[in-house]
Each structure stands twice: as structure tokens, then as C-alpha cells.
C-alpha positions, 0 to 999 in steps of 0.5 A, spaced: 816 123 238 820 117 235 825 113 238 831 116 234 829 123 236 829 121 243 835 118 243 838 124 239 836 129 245 838 124 250 845 124 247 845 132 247 843 132 254 849 128 256 854 131 251 852 138 254 853 135 261 860 132 260 862 139 256 860 144 262 860 139 268 865 134 267 865 127 267 861 127 274 856 131 271 856 126 265 855 120 270 850 123 274 845 125 268 846 118 265 844 115 271 838 119 272 836 118 265 837 110 265 832 111 272 827 115 268 827 111 262 826 105 266 820 108 270 817 111 264 817 104 261 814 101 267 808 106 267 807 106 259 807 098 260 803 098 266 808 092 268 809 090 275 817 092 277 818 084 279 816 082 272 821 088 269 827 085 273 825 078 272 829 074 267 825 073 261 826 065 260 825 061 267 825 054 264 830 050 267 835 047 262 
């Protein structure tokens, strides 16, 4: 499934949550979607969560 299709499905889920459940449901769906996206990326990449949260550039300036 392409990223465009996934983005469209996420947008539709947020729209339905906002329309039928109100703003609180919209925020809940958005937050749980973000958590699911982060966890999915960690599982796909096999990345340690500390590497995921670390800044990309650790060189002193």
C-alpha cells in the first residue's frame, strides 16, 4: 500500500472521528494514530527506541 493511500485512509479516519465524535474524538484518534505510526516504524526498521528518539546530529558545533 502506498504512502498516499495510507495518508488518505488516516485522513478519512480523522474526518469521521471529528464529524461523529467531536473534537475530543478527533484528538484521541490523532494521538493514537501517531503512537501507532511510531511503533510501526520501530517494528519495521528494527530500531532501538533510544536511537529513534535521539537527535540525528550529535556532533558538537
